[in-house]
Each structure stands twice: as C-alpha cells, then as structure tokens.
N, C-alpha and C positions, 0 to 999 in steps of 0.2 A: 504494499500499499504505500509506503513512505517513498519506495522508488516511482510509481506511477505519478504521485503529485508531483515529485522533483522533475520530473519528465514532462510534466504539463507545460506547455509553452504559451497558450494562448487562455484567455479567460472562457473561451467556450469550452476547451478541452477539460478546464478544471471545472466547470458548471456541470458538463457531461459526466465526469468522474465523481461529482458529489452527488448527482442524482443516482447513479449506479450504486454507490455505497447505501444511499437509503432504500434503494430496492431491494438491496442485498441483505442489510442487516437493519433496517428501519431507522426511526429517526435517530440521529447522531446524538451523542452526549455532548457538553458543552467543551470539554477537551478536544473532541474532533473537529467541532466548529471552531474552536480557535486555531487548531492547525491548518484547517482549511483557509481561513482567514489570512493567515500568516503568509499563505502561498500567494493569495489574492493578491497582498499586498506587495509581493516581490514581482508580480506580474506588471501590476498598476505603477510602480516606482521606476521599472527597469528604464521606459522611455524618458524619464526625467532626469537620468542620471544617478539616481540612487543606487547605492552601493551596499547599504548597511542601515537597518533599522535596530534600535535598541530601545525597546520598551518596557519599562518597569513602573511600579508606583503610579503616581499620577503625571509622568513625563515621558515623553519619547524622543529619542536624537537620531534624527535622520543625516545621515553622511551620503554626500554627494562626490562623484567622481570628479577628478579634475578637469575644468572647463565643463562643466554639464551644459547640457543643451536648453536650459530653463535660465532666462534673463536676470541676472542680477538685481534688475531695477524692480523685478517683480517679487522677488525675496524681500527687498529693502522697505518695498510698498506694504507687504502683509505686515512686516515687523513694525512698521510706522502706524499703520492703521489697527492693529491687534498687539500693541506692546506688551501686554499682560501674558499673552497666549504664546507667542513666538518670540524667539531669540537667537542671537548667532551663539554658537557654542565652538567656536574655532572658524579657521579660513573655510572649510568644507563641511560645516556642520549645522544643523537647524535644530535647536530645541524647540519642543510642543509640548506646553503644558497640557494635559487632556482633562477632561472634566470629571474621571472617576478612575478608580483602581482596577475595575472590572478590564479584562483583556477584550472583548468585545466592544467596550466603549473606546479604549484607544484605538483600536482598528478603524473605528467610525470615525473618530477625530483624524486619523491618519488619512484614511481617503478623502476626507474633505480638504485637507491641506494639498494632496495630489490633483485635486480636481481645482482648486485655486491656482497652482501652479502650472497646471497643463493650458 
C-alpha cells in the first residue's frame, strides 16, 4: 500500500487508489486519511517547488527548492496581508501557523496556502 501511494503521480491516481482502499477495506480510519492527505500535499506542492513539509503542533514549515516557480512577491504579499499566519523561516522556508493541532486541519491550511500561491 505504501509503495502504491508513493508511486501515485497525479491527484487522479491518488483519488482512484483511495476509492479502491475504501471498496476493499471500508471507511478508512483517521490515520489512513492522514497518510493519504500527506501524499496529496506532496502532489499539490511539487509544481510550486515544495521539497519538504514539516507539520507539527499548530505550525507547519514549507521548504522550497532553490529558485521556486512561485513569485517572491506573492509570498511577500501573503506575509504582509496575513502576518500572524505566515512568516519567513529562512531564505527558502515559509512558516504557517495552523488553526488546530489536528493533522487534517493542518493539511487543509496547507492546501489553502498552496491555492493562494498557485
């Protein structure tokens, strides 16, 4: 299962695999949902140049590759508009303060960030 998740290269493949898991095993427990969301974030972040997401507690740190395809002005604009939510955490990292400690809540906040950067 882990190998198939890791090999999913598109959101459509991931969604199809998630449906297959539900068909085979029934509704997924929270841990499985979190694992699938982790892979979904990996796929959503790749076009933005995201190489690492470190989420814990009420924060997440997003690390970008050198010269990411996201305009620096867009990141700066987010920080200026939402200074309590987004902060720079180094030359290639953006820290996101998330609304809750729950993993799926952090995932939703990261998805929103990716949508704003796209």
